[in-house]
C-alpha positions as CSV (number, residue, x, y, z in Angstrom):
1,M,3.8,22.4,5.4
2,A,6.1,19.8,3.8
3,Y,3.8,17.6,1.8
4,F,5.1,13.9,2.0
5,D,2.1,12.0,0.8
6,V,2.1,11.9,-2.9
7,A,1.3,8.1,-2.8
8,S,-2.2,9.2,-1.8
9,T,-2.5,12.1,-4.2
10,T,-0.2,14.6,-5.8
11,P,-0.8,18.4,-6.0
12,L,-1.9,19.5,-9.5
13,H,1.1,19.9,-11.7
14,P,1.7,23.4,-13.2
15,V,1.5,22.0,-16.7
16,A,-1.8,20.3,-15.8
17,R,-3.2,23.5,-14.5
18,Q,-2.2,25.3,-17.7
19,A,-3.6,22.6,-19.9
20,L,-6.8,22.4,-18.0
21,L,-7.5,26.1,-18.2
22,A,-6.8,26.1,-22.0
23,A,-8.9,23.0,-22.6
24,L,-11.8,24.5,-20.6
25,D,-12.0,27.1,-23.4
26,E,-11.2,24.8,-26.3
27,G,-12.4,21.4,-25.4
28,W,-15.8,21.9,-23.7
29,A,-18.0,20.5,-26.5
30,D,-19.1,16.9,-27.1
31,P,-16.3,15.1,-28.9
32,A,-18.8,12.7,-30.5
33,R,-20.4,15.6,-32.4
34,L,-19.4,16.6,-36.0
35,Y,-19.8,20.5,-35.7
36,R,-16.6,22.5,-35.4
37,S,-16.5,22.7,-31.6
38,G,-17.2,19.0,-31.3
39,R,-14.4,18.1,-33.8
40,Q,-12.0,20.4,-31.9
41,A,-12.8,18.6,-28.6
42,R,-12.3,15.3,-30.4
43,M,-8.9,16.3,-31.7
44,L,-7.8,17.3,-28.1
45,L,-9.1,14.0,-26.8
46,D,-7.3,12.0,-29.5
47,A,-4.1,13.9,-28.9
48,A,-4.3,13.2,-25.1
49,R,-4.9,9.5,-25.8
50,E,-1.9,9.3,-28.0
51,T,0.3,11.0,-25.4
52,V,-0.9,8.6,-22.6
53,A,-0.4,5.7,-24.9
54,E,3.2,6.8,-25.7
55,V,4.2,7.1,-22.1
56,L,2.6,3.8,-21.1
57,G,4.0,2.0,-24.1
58,T,0.8,1.0,-25.8
59,R,-1.4,1.8,-28.7
60,P,-3.8,4.8,-28.6
61,D,-6.8,2.6,-29.5
62,E,-6.0,0.3,-26.5
63,V,-6.4,3.2,-24.0
64,S,-9.7,4.2,-22.4
65,F,-10.3,6.8,-19.8
66,T,-12.3,6.1,-16.7
67,A,-13.5,8.2,-13.7
68,S,-10.8,7.0,-11.4
69,G,-8.0,4.4,-11.0
70,T,-10.4,2.4,-8.8
71,Q,-13.0,2.3,-11.5
72,A,-10.3,1.3,-14.0
73,V,-9.3,-1.6,-11.9
74,Q,-12.8,-2.7,-11.3
75,L,-13.8,-2.5,-15.0
76,G,-10.6,-4.1,-16.1
77,M,-11.0,-7.1,-13.8
78,L,-14.7,-7.7,-14.3
79,G,-14.4,-7.2,-18.1
80,A,-11.5,-9.6,-18.4
81,L,-13.2,-12.2,-16.1
82,R,-16.3,-11.9,-18.2
83,G,-14.3,-12.1,-21.5
84,H,-12.6,-15.2,-20.3
85,R,-15.5,-17.0,-18.7
86,R,-15.3,-19.9,-21.1
87,R,-11.8,-20.7,-19.8
88,G,-13.1,-20.7,-16.2
89,A,-13.9,-18.6,-13.2
90,H,-10.6,-18.7,-11.2
91,L,-8.9,-15.4,-10.2
92,V,-5.3,-15.1,-8.9
93,H,-3.9,-12.0,-7.2
94,S,-1.2,-11.2,-4.6
95,A,-2.1,-10.7,-1.0
96,V,-1.0,-7.1,-1.0
97,E,-3.0,-5.6,-3.8
98,H,-4.9,-2.4,-3.5
99,S,-8.4,-2.7,-1.9
100,S,-10.0,-2.2,-5.2
101,V,-8.7,-5.5,-6.4
102,L,-9.7,-7.3,-3.2
103,H,-13.2,-5.9,-3.3
104,V,-13.7,-7.2,-6.8
105,A,-12.3,-10.6,-5.8
106,E,-14.9,-10.7,-2.9
107,R,-17.7,-10.0,-5.3
108,H,-16.4,-12.5,-7.8
109,E,-16.5,-15.2,-5.0
110,A,-19.9,-14.1,-3.8
111,E,-21.2,-14.7,-7.4
112,G,-19.8,-18.2,-7.5
113,G,-16.2,-17.7,-8.8
114,E,-13.1,-18.6,-7.0
115,A,-10.0,-16.5,-6.0
116,T,-6.6,-17.4,-4.8
117,S,-4.5,-14.9,-2.8
118,V,-0.7,-15.5,-3.3
119,P,1.3,-14.8,-0.1
120,V,4.3,-12.4,-0.1
121,D,7.5,-12.5,1.8
122,R,8.5,-10.2,4.7
123,L,9.6,-7.5,2.2
124,G,6.2,-7.5,0.5
125,R,7.4,-9.2,-2.6
126,V,5.7,-12.1,-4.3
127,S,7.6,-15.1,-5.6
128,P,7.1,-15.7,-9.3
129,D,7.3,-19.5,-8.7
130,R,4.8,-19.3,-5.9
131,Y,2.6,-17.1,-8.0
132,A,2.7,-19.6,-10.9
133,A,1.9,-22.5,-8.6
134,A,-1.4,-20.8,-7.8
135,L,-2.5,-21.1,-11.5
136,R,-5.1,-23.7,-12.6
137,P,-6.5,-24.8,-15.9
138,D,-9.5,-22.7,-15.2
139,T,-7.7,-19.5,-14.2
140,A,-9.3,-16.7,-16.1
141,L,-7.2,-13.7,-14.9
142,A,-4.2,-12.8,-12.9
143,V,-3.6,-9.5,-11.1
144,L,-0.4,-8.1,-9.8
145,Q,0.5,-4.4,-8.9
146,S,3.6,-2.9,-10.4
147,A,4.6,-1.6,-7.0
148,N,3.0,-1.6,-3.5
149,H,1.1,1.5,-2.4
150,E,1.9,1.2,1.3
151,V,5.6,0.0,1.4
152,G,6.9,0.8,-2.1
153,T,8.1,-2.8,-2.9
154,V,8.4,-3.3,-6.7
155,Q,6.8,-6.6,-7.8
156,P,8.5,-9.0,-10.3
157,V,5.8,-8.4,-12.9
158,A,7.9,-9.4,-16.0
159,E,9.0,-12.7,-14.3
160,V,5.4,-13.5,-13.3
161,A,4.2,-12.7,-16.8
162,E,6.6,-15.2,-18.3
163,R,5.0,-18.0,-16.2
164,L,1.4,-17.2,-17.0
165,G,1.2,-18.7,-20.4
166,T,-2.1,-17.7,-22.0
167,V,-3.6,-16.3,-18.8
168,P,-4.0,-12.5,-19.0
169,L,-2.4,-10.3,-16.5
170,L,-3.8,-7.1,-15.2
171,V,-1.2,-4.7,-13.7
172,D,-2.3,-2.0,-11.4
173,A,0.3,0.8,-12.1
174,A,-1.1,3.5,-10.0
175,Q,2.0,4.1,-8.0
176,S,4.5,3.8,-10.8
177,A,2.9,5.3,-14.0
178,G,4.8,8.5,-14.8
179,R,7.5,7.8,-12.2
180,T,9.3,4.7,-13.4
181,D,9.5,2.4,-16.4
182,L,6.5,0.1,-16.6
183,P,7.1,-3.6,-16.6
184,A,6.6,-5.8,-19.6
185,G,4.2,-8.7,-20.0
186,W,0.9,-7.0,-19.1
187,S,-2.5,-7.7,-20.9
188,L,-4.4,-5.0,-19.1
189,L,-3.0,-2.0,-17.2
190,T,-4.6,0.6,-15.0
191,A,-3.5,4.0,-13.6
192,S,-4.8,7.1,-12.0
193,A,-4.0,10.7,-13.0
194,H,-4.0,12.2,-9.5
195,K,-1.2,10.0,-8.5
196,W,1.1,11.7,-11.0
197,G,0.0,15.3,-10.8
198,G,-3.0,15.3,-13.0
199,P,-6.5,16.2,-11.9
200,A,-8.6,13.9,-9.8
201,G,-11.4,12.1,-11.7
202,V,-9.3,10.7,-14.6
203,G,-8.2,7.0,-14.6
204,V,-6.7,4.9,-17.4
205,L,-7.6,1.5,-18.5
206,A,-5.4,0.0,-21.3
207,V,-6.5,-3.4,-22.8
208,R,-4.0,-5.0,-25.3
209,K,-5.3,-6.0,-28.7
210,G,-6.3,-9.7,-28.7
211,V,-7.1,-9.8,-25.0
212,R,-10.8,-11.0,-24.6
213,Y,-12.7,-8.2,-22.9
214,S,-16.5,-8.0,-22.4
215,S,-17.8,-5.0,-20.6
216,P,-19.7,-5.8,-17.3
217,L,-21.9,-2.8,-17.9
218,P,-24.6,-2.1,-20.5
219,A,-23.4,-1.2,-24.0
220,D,-22.2,2.3,-24.7
221,E,-20.4,3.6,-27.8
222,R,-17.9,5.8,-25.9
223,E,-14.3,4.8,-25.0
224,G,-14.3,1.7,-27.1
225,G,-17.4,0.4,-25.3
226,R,-15.5,-0.2,-22.1
227,V,-16.4,2.9,-20.1
228,P,-19.9,4.4,-20.5
229,G,-20.8,8.1,-20.2
230,Y,-19.5,11.5,-21.3
231,V,-15.8,11.9,-20.9
232,N,-14.3,15.0,-19.2
233,V,-12.1,16.2,-22.1
234,P,-10.4,19.2,-20.3
235,A,-9.4,16.9,-17.3
236,I,-8.1,14.2,-19.7
237,V,-6.1,16.8,-21.6
238,A,-4.6,18.0,-18.3
239,A,-3.9,14.5,-17.2
240,A,-2.0,13.7,-20.5
241,A,0.0,16.8,-20.4
242,S,1.1,16.3,-16.8
243,L,2.0,12.7,-17.4
244,R,4.3,13.6,-20.1
245,A,5.9,16.4,-18.0
246,V,6.2,14.3,-14.9
247,R,7.8,11.4,-16.8
248,S,10.4,13.8,-18.1
249,E,11.1,15.2,-14.6
250,A,11.1,11.8,-13.0
251,Q,13.9,10.6,-15.3
252,R,16.0,13.5,-13.9
253,D,14.9,13.4,-10.3
254,N,14.5,9.8,-9.4
255,T,18.1,9.3,-8.4
256,R,18.0,12.3,-6.0
257,L,14.7,11.0,-4.5
258,H,16.1,7.6,-4.1
259,A,19.1,9.0,-2.1
260,L,16.8,11.0,0.1
261,V,14.6,8.0,0.9
262,E,17.8,6.0,1.5
263,R,18.8,8.6,4.0
264,I,15.4,8.2,5.8
265,R,15.7,4.4,5.8
266,E,19.2,4.5,7.3
267,R,18.8,7.2,9.9
268,V,15.3,6.6,11.3
269,P,16.3,3.4,13.1
270,R,19.3,5.2,14.5
271,L,17.4,8.2,15.7
272,V,14.2,6.5,17.0
273,P,14.2,3.5,19.4
274,E,12.2,0.5,18.5
275,V,11.5,1.2,14.8
276,E,11.1,-1.3,12.0
277,V,11.6,0.0,8.4
278,V,9.5,-2.2,6.2
279,G,9.5,-2.9,2.4
280,D,12.2,-4.1,0.1
281,P,15.3,-2.0,0.5
282,V,16.5,-2.7,-3.1
283,H,13.5,-3.4,-5.3
284,R,11.5,-0.3,-4.3
285,L,10.0,2.9,-5.6
286,P,12.5,5.8,-5.5
287,H,10.2,8.1,-3.5
288,L,8.5,6.0,-0.9
289,V,9.6,4.7,2.5
290,T,7.6,3.2,5.4
291,F,8.4,2.5,9.0
292,S,6.6,1.3,12.1
293,C,7.1,2.4,15.7
294,L,6.5,0.2,18.7
295,Y,4.1,1.5,21.4
296,V,2.7,4.3,19.2
297,D,-0.9,5.0,18.1
298,G,-0.6,5.6,14.4
299,E,-3.3,8.3,14.3
300,V,-1.9,10.2,17.2
301,L,1.6,10.2,15.6
302,L,0.2,11.5,12.3
303,G,-1.6,14.2,14.1
304,E,1.6,15.3,15.9
305,L,3.6,15.3,12.7
306,D,0.9,17.4,11.1
307,R,1.2,19.9,13.9
308,A,5.0,19.9,13.4
309,G,4.4,20.7,9.7
310,F,4.6,17.4,7.9
311,A,1.8,15.7,5.8
312,V,2.4,12.0,5.9
313,N,0.1,8.9,5.8
314,S,-0.2,5.6,7.6
315,G,-1.3,2.0,6.8
316,S,-1.4,1.4,10.5
317,S,-4.3,-0.5,12.2
318,C,-3.8,1.7,15.3
319,T,-6.3,4.4,14.5
320,S,-9.7,5.3,15.9
321,S,-11.3,4.7,12.5
322,T,-10.6,1.0,12.2
323,L,-9.9,-2.0,14.4
324,E,-8.5,-4.1,11.5
325,P,-4.7,-4.1,10.7
326,S,-3.4,-3.0,7.3
327,H,-3.9,-6.0,5.0
328,V,-0.5,-5.2,3.4
329,L,1.5,-5.2,6.6
330,A,-0.5,-8.2,7.9
331,A,0.4,-10.2,4.8
332,M,4.0,-9.2,5.2
333,G,4.0,-10.3,8.8
334,V,5.6,-7.1,10.0
335,L,4.7,-4.6,12.8
336,T,1.3,-2.9,12.1
337,E,1.4,-0.3,14.9
338,G,2.6,3.3,14.7
339,N,3.0,3.1,10.9
340,V,4.3,6.1,8.9
341,R,4.4,6.3,5.1
342,V,6.6,9.0,3.6
343,S,6.2,9.6,-0.1
344,L,8.3,12.4,-1.5
345,P,7.1,14.7,-4.4
346,L,9.3,15.5,-7.4
347,G,11.4,18.3,-6.3
348,A,11.3,17.6,-2.6
349,A,13.7,19.8,-0.8
350,E,16.6,18.2,1.1
351,E,16.2,20.6,4.0
352,D,12.6,19.4,4.5
353,V,13.8,15.8,4.8
354,E,16.5,16.9,7.2
355,R,13.9,18.8,9.2
356,F,11.7,15.7,9.3
357,L,14.6,13.7,10.6
358,R,15.2,16.3,13.4
359,V,11.6,16.5,14.4
360,L,10.6,12.8,14.3
361,P,12.5,11.5,17.3
362,E,11.0,14.4,19.5
363,V,7.5,13.7,18.2
364,V,7.7,9.9,18.8
365,A,9.2,10.4,22.2
366,G,6.4,12.7,23.1
367,V,3.8,10.3,22.1
368,R,5.5,7.5,24.1
369,A,6.2,9.6,27.2
370,P,3.0,8.9,29.1
371,L,3.7,5.2,28.9
372,G,6.7,5.4,31.2
373,L,8.8,3.0,29.2
374,D,12.6,3.0,29.3
375,L,13.5,2.5,25.7
376,A,17.1,3.6,26.0
377,V,18.3,0.3,27.3
378,P,20.1,-1.4,24.4
379,G,19.0,-5.0,23.8
380,G,16.9,-5.1,27.0
381,V,13.2,-5.1,27.7
382,A,11.3,-2.1,29.0
383,G,9.6,-2.5,32.4
384,A,10.3,-3.3,36.0
385,A,13.6,-5.0,36.4
386,G,14.3,-8.3,38.3
387,A,12.3,-11.4,39.0
388,G,8.8,-10.9,40.3
389,A,5.4,-12.5,40.2
390,G,6.4,-15.0,37.4
391,E,9.4,-16.4,39.3
392,G,8.8,-19.7,41.0
393,T,5.3,-20.1,39.7
394,D,4.0,-23.2,37.9
395,G,2.5,-21.3,34.9
396,P,3.2,-18.3,32.9
397,L,2.5,-14.7,34.0
398,V,-0.9,-13.8,32.5
399,V,-1.3,-10.3,31.1
400,D,-4.9,-9.6,30.5
401,A,-5.2,-7.2,27.6
402,L,-8.7,-8.2,26.5
403,G,-10.8,-5.3,25.2
404,K,-7.6,-3.2,24.7
405,R,-6.7,-2.2,21.1
406,C,-3.4,-1.8,19.4
407,P,-0.8,-0.7,20.6
408,L,-2.0,-1.4,24.2
409,P,-1.4,-5.2,24.3
410,V,2.3,-4.9,23.5
411,I,2.6,-1.9,25.8
412,E,1.2,-4.1,28.6
413,L,3.7,-6.9,27.6
414,A,6.6,-4.5,27.6
415,K,5.7,-3.2,31.1
416,R,5.3,-6.6,32.7
417,I,7.8,-9.0,31.1
418,G,10.3,-7.8,33.6
419,E,8.2,-9.6,36.3
420,V,9.4,-13.0,35.1
421,P,13.0,-14.3,35.2
422,P,14.9,-15.3,32.1
423,G,13.3,-18.4,30.8
424,G,9.9,-17.5,32.3
425,T,6.9,-17.2,30.1
426,V,4.2,-14.5,29.7
427,A,0.8,-15.1,28.2
428,V,-0.8,-12.0,26.7
429,L,-4.5,-12.4,26.4
430,S,-6.0,-10.2,23.6
431,D,-9.0,-10.1,21.3
432,D,-7.4,-7.5,19.0
433,E,-6.6,-8.9,15.6
434,A,-3.5,-6.7,15.3
435,A,-1.9,-8.5,18.3
436,R,-1.5,-11.6,16.2
437,L,1.1,-9.6,14.2
438,D,2.4,-7.2,16.7
439,V,3.4,-9.6,19.6
440,P,5.6,-11.7,17.3
441,A,7.1,-8.5,15.8
442,W,7.7,-7.1,19.3
443,C,9.6,-10.3,20.2
444,G,11.8,-10.0,17.1
445,M,12.6,-6.3,17.8
446,R,13.2,-6.8,21.5
447,G,15.2,-10.1,21.4
448,Q,12.6,-12.2,23.1
449,E,11.2,-15.6,22.0
450,Y,7.8,-15.9,20.6
451,L,6.2,-19.3,21.4
452,G,3.0,-19.1,19.5
453,E,-0.6,-18.8,20.5
454,A,-3.3,-20.8,22.2
455,P,-7.0,-20.3,23.2
456,A,-7.4,-17.7,26.0
457,T,-9.8,-20.0,27.6
458,G,-6.9,-22.1,28.9
459,F,-5.9,-19.1,30.9
460,G,-9.1,-18.2,32.7
461,A,-10.8,-16.0,30.0
462,D,-14.0,-16.8,28.2
463,H,-12.8,-15.5,24.8
464,G,-9.7,-14.2,22.9
465,T,-6.3,-15.6,22.2
466,A,-3.2,-16.0,24.4
467,Y,0.1,-15.1,22.8
468,L,3.0,-16.8,24.5
469,V,6.4,-15.1,25.0
470,R,9.5,-16.5,26.7
471,R,11.8,-14.0,28.3
472,V,15.3,-14.7,26.9
473,H,17.6,-12.3,28.8
474,E,17.9,-9.9,31.7
475,D,17.1,-6.2,31.3
């Protein structure tokens, strides 16, 4: 099995395993106690904190350990909002933040606060000027990830920070900590050890000196009063050791990983018809690439790749577990169906990447085969050729895809657009939220014209939306 999903979690680094086993023997005692074994555990904890602080570019007394990266984000946001409540109750974040940020924003609004989501461009990148324009006199906190977890786009954190003035900035560095240099300008920073090869169950919350922070939880003397409860010293020791090791390895390996990812970005669109590579091609993480395939169920595609020996992930809406499109892909306005995220581990073998590129076209073709679509026609539109039911009629050809989930609405569109002549219009009726993104994306990829949407009631339906498409050219 070629494991290409380190953006989700990374296998335990050998250094982490070694440090964990040693710390289980030497660091099992309560580090708050004054007897010998307690003092020894405390020394291990302090050394680990110093190591993490050095790699992250902060002071040891600014670092607290949490139970996860999600908990670090939640505590960081809630504590900073509470600490700056005299300033106001307005929160600003980008539209592509991790769900942990969005869930805190939802709670904040439910409790009477306000939140502004700043849009991103089609590459998933926020504009510093647009972010700054969202600020208000009562803005208490700004949140911006260092790099996106689904598409790898690196955000202009330093540029945004310059425009914030006295507004504190929380940076979610889960995807970049240990892999790349961290951006400047942050007030609070969060990370997660299992993303860099440390054990699961260790998160990091760093709060700069001078940043107002008031814990949203009852008082506790541990971890600077920010994180209550007993800390897992052996796991923290292992996390710190692996962070230092991974950072050293990444400095050597990032150039090679960048080239392998560039190979995937360039070759997948040439090998597989109707594929959109998403994310910023320049300002990106060195190890991550995401692409979306038309007419493909994301869960089915991942299952077939798993059987072929590849562990990858998807932010696609087209799975049986959810009817909602990925909020990241939706915010970018790109294709949400058939989404594949490849994130390469340090030391990824070139032959595994080449094998992936050989297998992928066969796997996608196999998933698409039952649809009967001819995707080999360059610049054309799959489906029946020639004018048909739509020619000579007064209105558009209506394709009823109500009740059908992604990717079925665009499959129905692809099969039937050939029934109208060039200049003719097709109305795709759908109640699937993903269709709002996928129909325009389909038009862009297939060279057809997207005309917008209208209520489906105007086309004989009692609910849903009609997505209007004009056929531009012959098959």
